[in-house]
N, CA, C and O atoms as a MOPAC input file, in Angstrom:
PM7 MOZYME 1SCF
protein

 N    146.89800 1    70.65700 1   125.20900 1
 C    145.82900 1    69.69300 1   125.27800 1
 C    144.71600 1    70.07800 1   124.31600 1
 O    144.13000 1    69.21500 1   123.66300 1
 N    144.42400 1    71.36800 1   124.22600 1
 C    143.37500 1    71.83000 1   123.31800 1
 C    143.77700 1    71.55900 1   121.87300 1
 O    142.93900 1    71.19600 1   121.04700 1
 N    145.08200 1    71.73900 1   121.56800 1
 C    145.55200 1    71.46800 1   120.21400 1
 C    145.37800 1    69.98800 1   119.89200 1
 O    145.00300 1    69.63300 1   118.77400 1
 N    145.64700 1    69.13100 1   120.86300 1
 C    145.51600 1    67.68900 1   120.67100 1
 C    144.06800 1    67.33100 1   120.37500 1
 O    143.80000 1    66.53800 1   119.47200 1
 N    143.13000 1    67.90400 1   121.12400 1
 C    141.71300 1    67.63300 1   120.88900 1
 C    141.29500 1    68.14600 1   119.51700 1
 O    140.51300 1    67.50500 1   118.81400 1
 N    141.82000 1    69.30400 1   119.14400 1
 C    141.50500 1    69.86000 1   117.83300 1
 C    142.02600 1    68.97000 1   116.72000 1
 O    141.35100 1    68.78000 1   115.70800 1
 N    143.21900 1    68.42300 1   116.89600 1
 C    143.79300 1    67.52600 1   115.89500 1
 C    142.98100 1    66.24700 1   115.79200 1
 O    142.73000 1    65.74400 1   114.69600 1
 N    142.57700 1    65.73000 1   116.93200 1
 C    141.77100 1    64.50900 1   116.94100 1
 C    140.44400 1    64.75600 1   116.24300 1
 O    139.99700 1    63.93900 1   115.43800 1
 N    139.81000 1    65.89200 1   116.55500 1
 C    138.52800 1    66.23000 1   115.93500 1
 C    138.68900 1    66.39000 1   114.42700 1
 O    137.86200 1    65.89700 1   113.65900 1
 N    139.73900 1    67.07000 1   114.00100 1
 C    139.97800 1    67.27500 1   112.57000 1
 C    140.20800 1    65.93900 1   111.86900 1
 O    139.68400 1    65.71000 1   110.77800 1
 N    140.98500 1    65.06400 1   112.48700 1
 C    141.24200 1    63.74900 1   111.89200 1
 C    139.95700 1    62.93400 1   111.81000 1
 O    139.71100 1    62.24900 1   110.81700 1
 N    139.14800 1    63.01100 1   112.84900 1
 C    137.87800 1    62.28600 1   112.87600 1
 C    136.96300 1    62.76700 1   111.75200 1
 O    136.38200 1    61.96700 1   111.01900 1
 N    136.84900 1    64.08500 1   111.63400 1
 C    135.98200 1    64.65100 1   110.60300 1
 C    136.49300 1    64.32700 1   109.20300 1
 O    135.71000 1    64.01800 1   108.30500 1
 N    137.79700 1    64.39800 1   109.02500 1
 C    138.37300 1    64.05500 1   107.72000 1
 C    138.09100 1    62.59000 1   107.39600 1
 O    137.78900 1    62.25000 1   106.25200 1
 N    138.18700 1    61.73600 1   108.39400 1
 C    137.89200 1    60.31700 1   108.20100 1
 C    136.45300 1    60.09100 1   107.80700 1
 O    136.15900 1    59.25600 1   106.95200 1
 N    135.54600 1    60.83900 1   108.43500 1
 C    134.13100 1    60.72600 1   108.08200 1
 C    133.89000 1    61.10500 1   106.62500 1
 O    133.18900 1    60.40600 1   105.89400 1
 N    134.47400 1    62.20700 1   106.22300 1
 C    134.28000 1    62.68400 1   104.85200 1
 C    134.86400 1    61.68900 1   103.85600 1
 O    134.20300 1    61.31100 1   102.88900 1
 N    136.09500 1    61.26900 1   104.09300 1
 C    136.74200 1    60.32800 1   103.17300 1
 C    135.95600 1    59.02300 1   103.11900 1
 O    135.73400 1    58.47100 1   102.04100 1
 N    135.53900 1    58.53400 1   104.27800 1
 C    134.75800 1    57.29700 1   104.31800 1
 C    133.46400 1    57.42000 1   103.54300 1
 O    133.09200 1    56.51300 1   102.79900 1
 N    132.78000 1    58.53100 1   103.71400 1
 C    131.52800 1    58.75800 1   102.99100 1
 C    131.73200 1    58.82300 1   101.49900 1
 O    130.96500 1    58.23500 1   100.73700 1
 N    132.75900 1    59.53100 1   101.07300 1
 C    133.04100 1    59.66700 1    99.64300 1
 C    133.40200 1    58.31100 1    99.04200 1
 O    132.90500 1    57.94800 1    97.97600 1
 N    134.25700 1    57.57100 1    99.72000 1
 C    134.66600 1    56.25500 1    99.21200 1
 C    133.46300 1    55.33200 1    99.11200 1
 O    133.30400 1    54.62600 1    98.11600 1
 N    132.61700 1    55.33200 1   100.13200 1
 C    131.42500 1    54.47100 1   100.11300 1
 C    130.52000 1    54.83200 1    98.94300 1
 O    129.99600 1    53.94900 1    98.26300 1
 N    130.34000 1    56.10600 1    98.71300 1
 C    129.47400 1    56.52900 1    97.61300 1
 C    130.07100 1    56.20200 1    96.24700 1
 O    129.35700 1    55.80200 1    95.32800 1
 N    131.36600 1    56.37300 1    96.12400 1
 C    132.00700 1    56.12900 1    94.83400 1
 C    132.02600 1    54.64600 1    94.46600 1
 O    131.99300 1    54.30100 1    93.28400 1
 N    132.07600 1    53.78400 1    95.44800 1
 C    132.11700 1    52.35200 1    95.16100 1
 C    130.73700 1    51.70200 1    95.12000 1
 O    130.61000 1    50.53900 1    94.73500 1
 N    129.72800 1    52.43000 1    95.50800 1
 C    128.36500 1    51.88500 1    95.44500 1
 C    127.86300 1    51.99500 1    94.00400 1
 O    128.10300 1    53.00300 1    93.33900 1
 N    127.18300 1    50.98200 1    93.53300 1
 C    126.66800 1    51.05600 1    92.15900 1
 C    125.50300 1    52.04500 1    92.07500 1
 O    124.44400 1    51.81500 1    92.66000 1
 N    125.70200 1    53.13600 1    91.35100 1
 C    124.65000 1    54.14400 1    91.18700 1
 C    124.99700 1    55.01300 1    89.99000 1
 O    126.13400 1    55.01600 1    89.51800 1
 N    124.00000 1    55.75400 1    89.50200 1
 C    124.21800 1    56.65800 1    88.36700 1
 C    124.99000 1    57.88800 1    88.83800 1
 O    125.09200 1    58.14000 1    90.03900 1
 N    125.52800 1    58.64700 1    87.89500 1
 C    126.26900 1    59.86500 1    88.23100 1
 C    125.42700 1    60.85500 1    89.00000 1
 O    125.88900 1    61.47500 1    89.95800 1
 N    124.18500 1    60.99600 1    88.57200 1
 C    123.28100 1    61.92800 1    89.25200 1
 C    123.03000 1    61.46600 1    90.68700 1
 O    123.01800 1    62.27400 1    91.61700 1
 N    122.83200 1    60.17900 1    90.85300 1
 C    122.58900 1    59.61300 1    92.18600 1
 C    123.81700 1    59.81100 1    93.07500 1
 O    123.68800 1    60.15200 1    94.25100 1
 N    124.99900 1    59.59800 1    92.51400 1
 C    126.24400 1    59.77500 1    93.27600 1
 C    126.38500 1    61.22500 1    93.71800 1
 O    126.73600 1    61.49200 1    94.86700 1
 N    126.11200 1    62.16500 1    92.81300 1
 C    126.21100 1    63.58600 1    93.16100 1
 C    125.21600 1    63.95100 1    94.25800 1
 O    125.53700 1    64.70600 1    95.17500 1
 N    124.00900 1    63.40600 1    94.15200 1
 C    122.99200 1    63.68300 1    95.16300 1
 C    123.43900 1    63.14100 1    96.52700 1
 O    123.32200 1    63.81100 1    97.55300 1
 N    123.95100 1    61.91000 1    96.50100 1
 C    124.41700 1    61.30600 1    97.75400 1
 C    125.60200 1    62.08100 1    98.33900 1
 O    125.67300 1    62.30700 1    99.54700 1
 N    126.53000 1    62.48300 1    97.46700 1
 C    127.67400 1    63.27700 1    97.93600 1
 C    127.20200 1    64.57500 1    98.57900 1
 O    127.70200 1    64.98300 1    99.62700 1
 N    126.23300 1    65.21500 1    97.93400 1
 C    125.69600 1    66.46300 1    98.46800 1
 C    125.04200 1    66.22100 1    99.82700 1
 O    125.25800 1    66.98300 1   100.77000 1
 N    124.24000 1    65.15200 1    99.92500 1
 C    123.57500 1    64.83100 1   101.18900 1
 C    124.60000 1    64.51300 1   102.28100 1
 O    124.48100 1    64.96500 1   103.42000 1
 N    125.60500 1    63.72500 1   101.90200 1
 C    126.66300 1    63.37300 1   102.86000 1
 C    127.38800 1    64.63400 1   103.32700 1
 O    127.64900 1    64.81300 1   104.51700 1
 N    127.70700 1    65.50100 1   102.37100 1
 C    128.40900 1    66.73600 1   102.71900 1
 C    127.56200 1    67.58300 1   103.66100 1
 O    128.07300 1    68.11600 1   104.64600 1
 N    126.27400 1    67.70700 1   103.36500 1
 C    125.38900 1    68.49200 1   104.22500 1
 C    125.29300 1    67.87000 1   105.61900 1
 O    125.28500 1    68.57500 1   106.62900 1
 N    125.22000 1    66.53900 1   105.65600 1
 C    125.15000 1    65.84300 1   106.94200 1
 C    126.42800 1    66.08100 1   107.75000 1
 O    126.37900 1    66.35600 1   108.94900 1
 N    127.56800 1    65.97000 1   107.07100 1
 C    128.85700 1    66.16100 1   107.75400 1
 C    129.00900 1    67.60000 1   108.22600 1
 O    129.50700 1    67.84600 1   109.32500 1
 N    128.58500 1    68.54600 1   107.40400 1
 C    128.64200 1    69.95300 1   107.80300 1
 C    127.77200 1    70.17100 1   109.03600 1
 O    128.15600 1    70.90000 1   109.95100 1
 N    126.60300 1    69.54300 1   109.06000 1
 C    125.72500 1    69.64500 1   110.22600 1
 C    126.38800 1    69.08800 1   111.47500 1
 O    126.31200 1    69.68700 1   112.54800 1
 N    127.04300 1    67.93200 1   111.32800 1
 C    127.73500 1    67.33000 1   112.47200 1
 C    128.88100 1    68.21700 1   112.94800 1
 O    129.09300 1    68.38900 1   114.14800 1
 N    129.61500 1    68.77700 1   111.98700 1
 C    130.71700 1    69.67100 1   112.34300 1
 C    130.18300 1    70.88100 1   113.10700 1
 O    130.76200 1    71.29000 1   114.11300 1
 N    129.07800 1    71.44900 1   112.62700 1
 C    128.48900 1    72.60400 1   113.31000 1
 C    128.06500 1    72.23900 1   114.72500 1
 O    128.25000 1    73.02200 1   115.65700 1
 N    127.49100 1    71.03500 1   114.88300 1
 C    127.10700 1    70.57800 1   116.21900 1
 C    128.32700 1    70.47300 1   117.12300 1
 O    128.31400 1    70.94400 1   118.26000 1
 N    129.38200 1    69.85100 1   116.60300 1
 C    130.61100 1    69.68500 1   117.38500 1
 C    131.21100 1    71.04000 1   117.73900 1
 O    131.66200 1    71.25000 1   118.86500 1
 N    131.21500 1    71.94600 1   116.78600 1
 C    131.73500 1    73.29100 1   117.04800 1
 C    130.91100 1    73.95800 1   118.14500 1
 O    131.46300 1    74.61700 1   119.02500 1
 N    129.59000 1    73.78700 1   118.09300 1
 C    128.72300 1    74.34900 1   119.12800 1
 C    129.03500 1    73.77500 1   120.49700 1
 O    129.10100 1    74.50500 1   121.48500 1
 N    129.22700 1    72.46200 1   120.55100 1
 C    129.56100 1    71.80600 1   121.82100 1
 C    130.90200 1    72.31600 1   122.33700 1
 O    131.05000 1    72.61200 1   123.52300 1
 N    131.87000 1    72.41500 1   121.44200 1
 C    133.19300 1    72.89600 1   121.83400 1
 C    133.10600 1    74.33200 1   122.33100 1
 O    133.73600 1    74.67400 1   123.33200 1
 N    132.33700 1    75.18100 1   121.64900 1
 C    132.17500 1    76.57200 1   122.08200 1
 C    131.57400 1    76.63300 1   123.47800 1
 O    132.01400 1    77.41900 1   124.31600 1
 N    130.55800 1    75.79500 1   123.72900 1
 C    129.93800 1    75.76800 1   125.05200 1
 C    130.94800 1    75.36500 1   126.11700 1
 O    131.00300 1    75.96400 1   127.19200 1
 N    131.74500 1    74.34600 1   125.81200 1
 C    132.75600 1    73.89500 1   126.77100 1
 C    133.79200 1    74.98200 1   127.02200 1
 O    134.19500 1    75.21800 1   128.16100 1
 N    134.21700 1    75.64000 1   125.95200 1
 C    135.20100 1    76.71700 1   126.09000 1
 C    134.63100 1    77.84400 1   126.94500 1
 O    135.32400 1    78.36700 1   127.81800 1
 N    133.38400 1    78.22100 1   126.70700 1
 C    132.75100 1    79.28000 1   127.49600 1
 C    132.64600 1    78.87000 1   128.96200 1
 O    132.87500 1    79.68200 1   129.85900 1
 N    132.30300 1    77.62100 1   129.19400 1
 C    132.20400 1    77.11700 1   130.55900 1
 C    133.56200 1    77.16700 1   131.25300 1
 O    133.67700 1    77.62000 1   132.39100 1
 N    134.58000 1    76.69500 1   130.54900 1
 C    135.93300 1    76.71100 1   131.11100 1
 C    136.39200 1    78.14500 1   131.33400 1
 O    137.02100 1    78.45000 1   132.34700 1
 N    136.08000 1    79.02000 1   130.39300 1
 C    136.45700 1    80.43100 1   130.51100 1
 C    135.79500 1    81.04800 1   131.73600 1
 O    136.43800 1    81.76900 1   132.50000 1
 N    134.50900 1    80.76300 1   131.92000 1
 C    133.79700 1    81.29600 1   133.08100 1
 C    134.39000 1    80.79000 1   134.38200 1
 O    134.57700 1    81.55500 1   135.32900 1
 N    134.68500 1    79.50000 1   134.42400 1
 C    135.28700 1    78.91700 1   135.62200 1
 C    136.65900 1    79.52800 1   135.87600 1
 O    136.99600 1    79.85400 1   137.01400 1
 N    137.44600 1    79.68400 1   134.82100 1
 C    138.78400 1    80.26100 1   134.96100 1
 C    138.70500 1    81.69700 1   135.46500 1
 O    139.46200 1    82.08500 1   136.35500 1
 N    137.79500 1    82.48600 1   134.90100 1
 C    137.64600 1    83.87300 1   135.34400 1
 C    137.23300 1    83.92900 1   136.81000 1
 O    137.71000 1    84.77700 1   137.56500 1
 N    136.34700 1    83.02500 1   137.20600 1
 C    135.90000 1    82.97600 1   138.59600 1
 C    137.07400 1    82.63200 1   139.51600 1
 O    137.26900 1    83.27100 1   140.55000 1
 N    137.84600 1    81.62600 1   139.13400 1
 C    138.99700 1    81.20900 1   139.94800 1
 C    140.04400 1    82.31200 1   140.00400 1
 O    140.63200 1    82.55700 1   141.05800 1
 N    140.27900 1    82.97600 1   138.88500 1
 C    141.24600 1    84.07300 1   138.86200 1
 C    140.79700 1    85.17700 1   139.81000 1
 O    141.61100 1    85.74600 1   140.53700 1
 N    139.50400 1    85.47800 1   139.80100 1
 C    138.96900 1    86.48200 1   140.72100 1
 C    139.16300 1    86.07800 1   142.17000 1
 O    139.54900 1    86.89700 1   143.00300 1
 N    138.89400 1    84.81000 1   142.47200 1
 C    139.06800 1    84.31900 1   143.84000 1
 C    140.53100 1    84.39600 1   144.26300 1
 O    140.84600 1    84.84800 1   145.36400 1
 N    141.41800 1    83.95000 1   143.37800 1
 C    142.84600 1    83.96500 1   143.69500 1
 C    143.33900 1    85.39400 1   143.86700 1
 O    144.10900 1    85.68100 1   144.78300 1
 N    142.90100 1    86.28400 1   142.99600 1
 C    143.29900 1    87.68500 1   143.08500 1
 C    142.83000 1    88.30200 1   144.39300 1
 O    143.57700 1    89.02200 1   145.05600 1
 N    141.59900 1    88.01500 1   144.75400 1
 C    141.04000 1    88.53800 1   145.99700 1
 C    141.81800 1    88.01700 1   147.19500 1
 O    142.14600 1    88.77700 1   148.10600 1
 N    142.11100 1    86.73000 1   147.19400 1
 C    142.85600 1    86.11600 1   148.29700 1
 C    144.26600 1    86.68900 1   148.36200 1
 O    144.78100 1    86.95100 1   149.44900 1
 N    144.89500 1    86.88700 1   147.20000 1
 C    146.24600 1    87.44800 1   147.15900 1
 C    146.25900 1    88.86700 1   147.72700 1
 O    147.16800 1    89.23300 1   148.47100 1
 N    145.24600 1    89.66400 1   147.37400 1
 C    145.15900 1    91.02500 1   147.90900 1
 C    144.97900 1    90.99700 1   149.41700 1
 O    145.57200 1    91.79600 1   150.14200 1
 N    144.15400 1    90.06800 1   149.88000 1
 C    143.90800 1    89.93300 1   151.31700 1
 C    145.20600 1    89.56900 1   152.04600 1
 O    145.53000 1    90.16400 1   153.07400 1
 N    145.93700 1    88.60300 1   151.51800 1
 C    147.19800 1    88.18200 1   152.12900 1
 C    148.21000 1    89.31400 1   152.08500 1
 O    148.92300 1    89.55100 1   153.06000 1
 N    148.27600 1    90.01100 1   150.96300 1
 C    149.20900 1    91.12200 1   150.82200 1
 C    148.91300 1    92.21700 1   151.84000 1
 O    149.83000 1    92.75700 1   152.45900 1
 N    147.64300 1    92.54300 1   152.01200 1
 C    147.25700 1    93.56000 1   152.98900 1
 C    147.63900 1    93.11900 1   154.39600 1
 O    148.15000 1    93.91200 1   155.18600 1
 N    147.38800 1    91.85200 1   154.70100 1
 C    147.71500 1    91.31200 1   156.02100 1
 C    149.22300 1    91.35500 1   156.26900 1
 O    149.66900 1    91.77900 1   157.33600 1
 N    150.00000 1    90.91900 1   155.29000 1
 C    151.46500 1    90.90200 1   155.43900 1
 C    152.02200 1    92.31900 1   155.51500 1
 O    152.98900 1    92.57000 1   156.23400 1
 N    151.42200 1    93.23300 1   154.78600 1
 C    151.85600 1    94.62600 1   154.82900 1
 C    151.62900 1    95.19600 1   156.22500 1
 O    152.47900 1    95.91100 1   156.75400 1
 N    150.48200 1    94.87800 1   156.81800 1
 C    150.18100 1    95.34000 1   158.17600 1
 C    151.16700 1    94.73400 1   159.17000 1
 O    151.65100 1    95.42500 1   160.06700 1
 N    151.46500 1    93.44600 1   159.01300 1
 C    152.42200 1    92.79400 1   159.90800 1
 C    153.80700 1    93.41700 1   159.76700 1
 O    154.49100 1    93.65700 1   160.76200 1
 N    154.21200 1    93.67500 1   158.54300 1
 C    155.51300 1    94.27800 1   158.29600 1
 C    155.57900 1    95.67900 1   158.88600 1
 O    156.58700 1    96.06500 1   159.47800 1
 N    154.51400 1    96.42900 1   158.72400 1
 C    154.45900 1    97.77800 1   159.27700 1
 C    154.57200 1    97.73900 1   160.80100 1
 O    155.27800 1    98.54600 1   161.40500 1
 N    153.86600 1    96.78900 1   161.40700 1
 C    153.91600 1    96.63800 1   162.86600 1
 C    155.32900 1    96.26300 1   163.31600 1
 O    155.83700 1    96.81100 1   164.29500 1
 N    155.95200 1    95.34200 1   162.61200 1
 C    157.31800 1    94.92000 1   162.94400 1
 C    158.28500 1    96.08100 1   162.78000 1
 O    159.18500 1    96.26400 1   163.60000 1
 N    158.10600 1    96.85700 1   161.73500 1
 C    158.96000 1    98.01500 1   161.49300 1
 C    158.81600 1    99.03800 1   162.61200 1
 O    159.81100 1    99.59700 1   163.07500 1
 N    157.59500 1    99.28500 1   163.04700 1
 C    157.37000 1   100.22900 1   164.14700 1
 C    158.02600 1    99.73200 1   165.43300 1
 O    158.62300 1   100.51800 1   166.16900 1
 N    157.91700 1    98.43800 1   165.70600 1
 C    158.55500 1    97.86100 1   166.89700 1
 C    160.06900 1    97.99900 1   166.80600 1
 O    160.73100 1    98.31100 1   167.79500 1
 N    160.61600 1    97.76300 1   165.60900 1
 C    162.05700 1    97.89200 1   165.41100 1
 C    162.49800 1    99.33600 1   165.62300 1
 O    163.53400 1    99.57700 1   166.24300 1
 N    161.73800 1   100.29000 1   165.12500 1
 C    162.06200 1   101.71000 1   165.32100 1
 C    162.04100 1   102.06100 1   166.79800 1
 O    162.91600 1   102.77400 1   167.29200 1
 N    161.03300 1   101.55400 1   167.50000 1
 C    160.90900 1   101.82700 1   168.93500 1
 C    162.08600 1   101.21500 1   169.69400 1
 O    162.64600 1   101.84800 1   170.58800 1
 N    162.45600 1    99.99300 1   169.34000 1
 C    163.58600 1    99.32800 1   169.99300 1
 C    164.87400 1   100.09300 1   169.72800 1
 O    165.68100 1   100.27300 1   170.63900 1
 N    165.07700 1   100.54300 1   168.49900 1
 C    166.27300 1   101.32000 1   168.15900 1
 C    166.30400 1   102.60900 1   168.96400 1
 O    167.35300 1   103.00200 1   169.47500 1
 N    165.15900 1   103.26500 1   169.07900 1
 C    165.07500 1   104.51000 1   169.83300 1
 C    165.42600 1   104.26200 1   171.30100 1
 O    166.17700 1   105.02800 1   171.90400 1
 N    164.87400 1   103.18300 1   171.87200 1
 C    165.14900 1   102.85400 1   173.27300 1
 C    166.62700 1   102.55200 1   173.48100 1
 O    167.23000 1   103.03500 1   174.44000 1
 N    167.21400 1   101.76000 1   172.59300 1
 C    168.63300 1   101.40900 1   172.70900 1
 C    169.51200 1   102.64200 1   172.55100 1
 O    170.53300 1   102.77600 1   173.22600 1
 N    169.11600 1   103.53200 1   171.66900 1
 C    169.86400 1   104.77300 1   171.45700 1
 C    169.84400 1   105.61600 1   172.72700 1
 O    170.86000 1   106.17700 1   173.13500 1
 N    168.65500 1   105.69400 1   173.34800 1
 C    168.52600 1   106.45400 1   174.59200 1
 C    169.33300 1   105.80600 1   175.71000 1
 O    169.96900 1   106.50400 1   176.50000 1
 N    169.31300 1   104.45900 1   175.78400 1
 C    170.09800 1   103.75400 1   176.80400 1
 C    171.58100 1   104.02000 1   176.62100 1
 O    172.29300 1   104.28600 1   177.58900 1
 N    172.04600 1   103.95100 1   175.38900 1
 C    173.45800 1   104.21300 1   175.11200 1
 C    173.83000 1   105.65400 1   175.46000 1
 O    174.89300 1   105.91300 1   176.02400 1
 N    172.94700 1   106.58000 1   175.11700 1
 C    173.21600 1   107.98700 1   175.42600 1
 C    173.29000 1   108.17700 1   176.93600 1
 O    174.16200 1   108.89200 1   177.43000 1
 N    172.37300 1   107.53700 1   177.67400 1
 C    172.37700 1   107.63500 1   179.13700 1
 C    173.67000 1   107.08100 1   179.70400 1
 O    174.30300 1   107.71200 1   180.55000 1
 N    174.06500 1   105.89600 1   179.23900 1
 C    175.30000 1   105.27500 1   179.72700 1
 C    176.50400 1   106.14300 1   179.40000 1
 O    177.40800 1   106.29800 1   180.22100 1
 N    176.51200 1   106.70700 1   178.19800 1
 C    177.63400 1   107.53800 1   177.78300 1
 C    177.74300 1   108.77800 1   178.66600 1
 O    178.82500 1   109.11000 1   179.15100 1
 N    176.59400 1   109.47100 1   178.87400 1
 C    176.61900 1   110.68400 1   179.69000 1
 C    176.89700 1   110.35600 1   181.14700 1
 O    177.55600 1   111.13200 1   181.83900 1
 N    176.40700 1   109.22200 1   181.62300 1
 C    176.64000 1   108.80400 1   182.99700 1
 C    178.12100 1   108.51400 1   183.18600 1
 O    178.69400 1   108.87900 1   184.21300 1
 N    178.74100 1   107.87100 1   182.22100 1
 C    180.15500 1   107.54500 1   182.28400 1
 C    180.98900 1   108.81700 1   182.25700 1
 O    181.98900 1   108.91600 1   182.96800 1
 N    180.59100 1   109.78600 1   181.44900 1
 C    181.31700 1   111.05500 1   181.37200 1
 C    181.21000 1   111.80900 1   182.68500 1
 O    182.17700 1   112.42900 1   183.12600 1
 N    180.02100 1   111.75900 1   183.32300 1
 C    179.83200 1   112.44200 1   184.59900 1
 C    180.69500 1   111.80200 1   185.67200 1
 O    181.22800 1   112.50300 1   186.53200 1
 N    180.84200 1   110.48100 1   185.63800 1
 C    181.67000 1   109.78300 1   186.61900 1
 C    183.12900 1   110.13300 1   186.42300 1
 O    183.88100 1   110.21500 1   187.39400 1
 N    183.53400 1   110.33600 1   185.21200 1
 C    184.92500 1   110.66400 1   184.91300 1
 C    185.24900 1   112.10400 1   185.28100 1
 O    186.40900 1   112.43300 1   185.52700 1
 N    184.27000 1   112.93700 1   185.32000 1
 C    184.51200 1   114.35900 1   185.60000 1
 C    184.63900 1   114.60400 1   187.04400 1
 O    184.84500 1   115.74400 1   187.46100 1

């Protein structure tokens, strides 16, 4: 999208310059007058380009600031979620270990009880 805007801006500026030059060349005037007008037109166009570049820079800085802010928010939220999920996983793992331990003890009890009955 930025490339598209840049292309549009470049085409617009090129059109301004070409239009100005054509208008000056077809207007009845002396060579000195034409050169003066071309110089004035060029200076005016350069001024407009500088203004546009300034506006674009401001917009880019604004977008950059917003993007950095959003990235910070997303990163913070992701860390928060990750910490929460890690705690949940740890809790689930501990419960699973406890359940395995209990089942192991139950099986051992049943096994030894069965052996005692057989003896």
